C-alpha positions, -999 to +999 in steps of 0.1 A: -163-025-145-146-056-132-134-038-101-169-026-093-184-060-099-160-079-077-162-054-049-200-054-051-203-092-050-177-098-023-193-072+000-224-094+003-228-118+033-227-151+015-195-145-005-179-130+025-186-161+046-175-183+017-141-167+020-137-160+057-153-192+071-138-218+048-104-235+048-099-228+011-108-191+016-083-186+044-057-205+024-061-180-004-058-152+020-025-164+033-011-162-002-015-124+001-014-119+039+017-128+060-004-140+090-025-128+119+004-119+142+033-095+141+058-123+147+046-140+115+049-108+095+084-102+109+094-137+099+081-131+063+099-098+063+132-114+074+128-141+046+122-114+020+152-094+032+174-125+029+163-127-007+174-091-014+140-075-011+129-045+011+096-047+030+067-024+040+047-039+069+010-031+071-011-039+101-045-044+084-075-025+095-095+007+085-125+028+094-124+025+132-152+042+151-137+050+185-106+066+200-100+034+218-098+014+186-076+041+170-052+041+199-051+003+199-041+003+162-015+029+169+000+008+197+001-021+172+021+000+148+045+011+175+051-025+183+057-032+146+082-003+143+101-015+174+101-050+160+117-036+129+144-019+149+151-048+173+154-073+144+173-050+121+148-055+093+151-035+061+115-024+064+091+005+069+054+006+078+023+015+057-007+029+075-043+038+067-054+070+085-090+058+089-075+031+112-060+059+133-092+079+137-095+099+105-132+103+096-146+104+131-120+125+148-092+139+126-074+154+156-070+119+170-057+107+137-032+136+136-020+127+171-016+091+163+002+098+130+027+120+149+034+092+174+040+066+147+062+090+127+082+098+158+087+061+167+098+054+131+123+082+132+138+068+164+146+035+147+157+051+114+128+041+092+099+057+073+061+057+072+039+054+041+004+069+044-019+048+022-046+064+002-082+052+007-115+061-008-117+094-026-139+108+002-108+108+024-082+120-002-081+157+008-079+150+046-053+123+040-031+148+021-037+175+047-027+153+076+003+140+057+014+176+049+014+184+086+032+153+097+058+154+069+066+190+076+072+181+113+090+148+110+104+145+074+103+107+073+070+100+056+057+092+022+022+090+007+004+069-019-012+085-049-038+067-070-033+072-107-069+068-117-082+098-098-086+129-119-070+151-092-038+131-089-015+152-112-024+183-091-019+163-059+016+152-070+026+188-078+013+199-044+033+171-027+066+174-045+080+202-023+075+182+009+101+156-001+098+121+013+086+094-010+055+090-032+041+055-039+023+055-072-004+029-076-033+025-100-061+026-074-082-002-060-115+014-049-147+016-069-150+053-078-175+071-101-165+085-135-166+121-123-138+113-099-118+086-115-108+072-149-128+040-158-109+023-186-078+003-181-060+020-210-068+055-196-055+045-161-023+031-177-017+064-195-023+083-163+001+060-144+028+065-170+023+103-170+027+104-132+057+081-134+074+105-157+066+135-134+080+116-104+111+104-122+119+140-133+116+153-097+147+156-075+126+164-045+109+131-038+118+094-040+094+077-065+080+043-055+065+027-086+039+002-074+029-020-103+030-056-114+024-049-151+054-053-174+045-024-195+044+000-165+076-015-152+094-011-185+082+025-188+096+033-154+129+017-162+131+038-194+123+070-175+148+061-148+178+059-172+186+096-167+179+096-130+207+095-104+186+100-073+171+069-054+138+053-065+122+019-061+097-006-073+070-019-050+049-050-054+024-069-032+033-099-011+022-130-030+021-114-064+048-120-091+075-132-066+098-143-095+096-108-111+104-092-077+135-113-074+145-107-110+143-069-107+162-070-074+189-091-090+192-066-118+201-040-091+168-022-087+154-015-052+123-037-048+100-032-018+073-058-010+041-047+007+035-073+035+001-070+052-008-089+084-035-090+110-070-105+114-088-077+094-077-092+061-110-095+042-113-060+027-077-061+016-081-095+000-112-084-020-094-054-034-066-076-045-091-098-063-107-068-079-074-054-092-063-084-112-084-112-129-055-136-122-060-132-085-097-140-088-089-171-109-065-183-082-091-179-056-118-197-075-094-226-083-085-229-046-122-230-036-129-260-058-097-277-049-079-274-083 
């Protein structure tokens, strides 16, 4: 309910301008977004690496409507990957397929995904395919399957709140790579997604257990909640294969450092670029603490 309410309100013109056109709004954005430019994101990534944290760089944007826009986004990702290689960053990239053309021309998206995966392979890094609204889930998985079979250096995000996610994980396990498990940040109807927090938590834990028991994929447990973290730590006790935690840039930095210092791989999701508003609103919808931070910043407290 809270997610739907926040996403509904922030999608309106006045709240959007309050965030995008005010100094306070942009200040809040920069808590969660590394900056508008690749160089800023690279500097943040280097700082996080120096603190013992891995990084996933995400050039923000989604739902392009032309091949030219999709190709431009792809070129930006190629630049990002080359920056990772040239600066020896411990980083990979996260991408949204609607930014690469999925939805208006899936063949364009497939071509662009192949190019990004090839560039990443050349510098020895990986690509995570983010999951978007449920209308795109099946095509996202299909495009991922093709690219992962060809290149072998990809991973994909799975949203625990979708009813289909257990079946999707079973389908994806034989492909290897990595699976980022997150709760889900879009407003979805009851027939497609769990609605209560406790039900989502239970689904997240069930999927964590499935992933931790698999020797075929690398689990990436993306949560800021201590109960989910503790559950993952318990299930990982008998696991010898690699796995990692993931958290968002700007959220629970102390906990990120703590887990890294305990010897766990911790990857920080670092978004950058000018198209930061949809990303910011989803972060506010996910956690009431994020909304409280934003409101305090707007009133100068």
